[in-house]
C-alpha positions in Angstrom: -54.9 -62.8 25.6 -53.5 -60.1 23.4 -55.5 -56.9 22.9 -55.4 -53.7 20.9 -56.5 -51.7 23.9 -53.4 -49.7 24.4 -53.1 -48.6 20.8 -56.8 -47.8 20.5 -56.9 -46.0 23.8 -53.9 -43.9 22.9 -55.4 -43.1 19.6 -58.3 -41.6 21.5 -55.9 -39.6 23.7 -57.2 -41.0 26.9 -55.1 -42.0 29.9 -55.3 -45.5 31.6 -56.8 -43.9 34.6 -59.6 -42.1 32.7 -60.3 -45.1 30.5 -60.5 -47.3 33.6 -63.0 -45.0 35.3 -65.2 -45.0 32.1 -65.1 -48.8 31.9 -65.7 -49.2 35.7 -62.4 -51.0 36.5 -59.1 -50.0 38.2 -56.2 -48.5 36.3 -54.3 -51.7 37.2 -56.8 -53.8 35.4 -56.4 -51.8 32.2 -52.6 -52.1 32.6 -52.9 -55.8 33.0 -55.2 -56.1 30.0 -52.8 -54.0 27.8 -49.9 -56.3 28.8 -51.8 -59.5 28.2 -51.8 -60.5 31.9 -55.5 -60.6 32.5 -58.5 -62.0 30.7 -61.6 -59.8 31.3 -65.1 -60.9 31.9 -67.4 -60.8 28.9 -69.1 -57.7 30.4 -65.8 -55.8 30.8 -64.7 -56.8 27.3 -68.1 -55.6 25.9 -67.8 -52.3 27.8 -64.2 -51.8 26.5 -65.3 -52.5 23.0 -68.1 -50.0 23.1 -66.0 -47.3 24.7 -63.4 -47.8 22.0 -66.2 -47.3 19.4 -65.7 -50.8 18.0 -68.6 -53.0 16.9 -67.1 -56.4 17.7 -65.1 -57.7 20.6 -62.8 -59.3 18.1 -61.9 -55.8 16.9 -60.2 -55.3 20.3 -59.3 -58.7 21.7 -57.3 -61.4 19.9 -58.2 -64.8 21.2 -55.5 -67.4 21.3 -57.2 -69.7 18.9 -57.3 -66.9 16.3 -53.6 -66.1 17.0 -52.6 -69.7 16.5 -54.6 -69.9 13.3 -52.8 -66.8 12.0 -49.4 -68.3 12.8 -50.3 -71.4 10.8 -50.9 -69.4 7.6 
């Protein structure tokens, strides 16, 4: 799953470590999310979305189905 976490987190000027602590996960989890190597639970995705001051999970996470639809256009 692709995400905008890295971009949005860096925009806020927060490190992976500090971001992870606020979300309640490890720094390695944030790294894996930013590199598309981990799909979070709904609760983690929700917490990340709120911490990044976004209203919708889709503002942060790009689901494969959406990605495929955009490639078809």
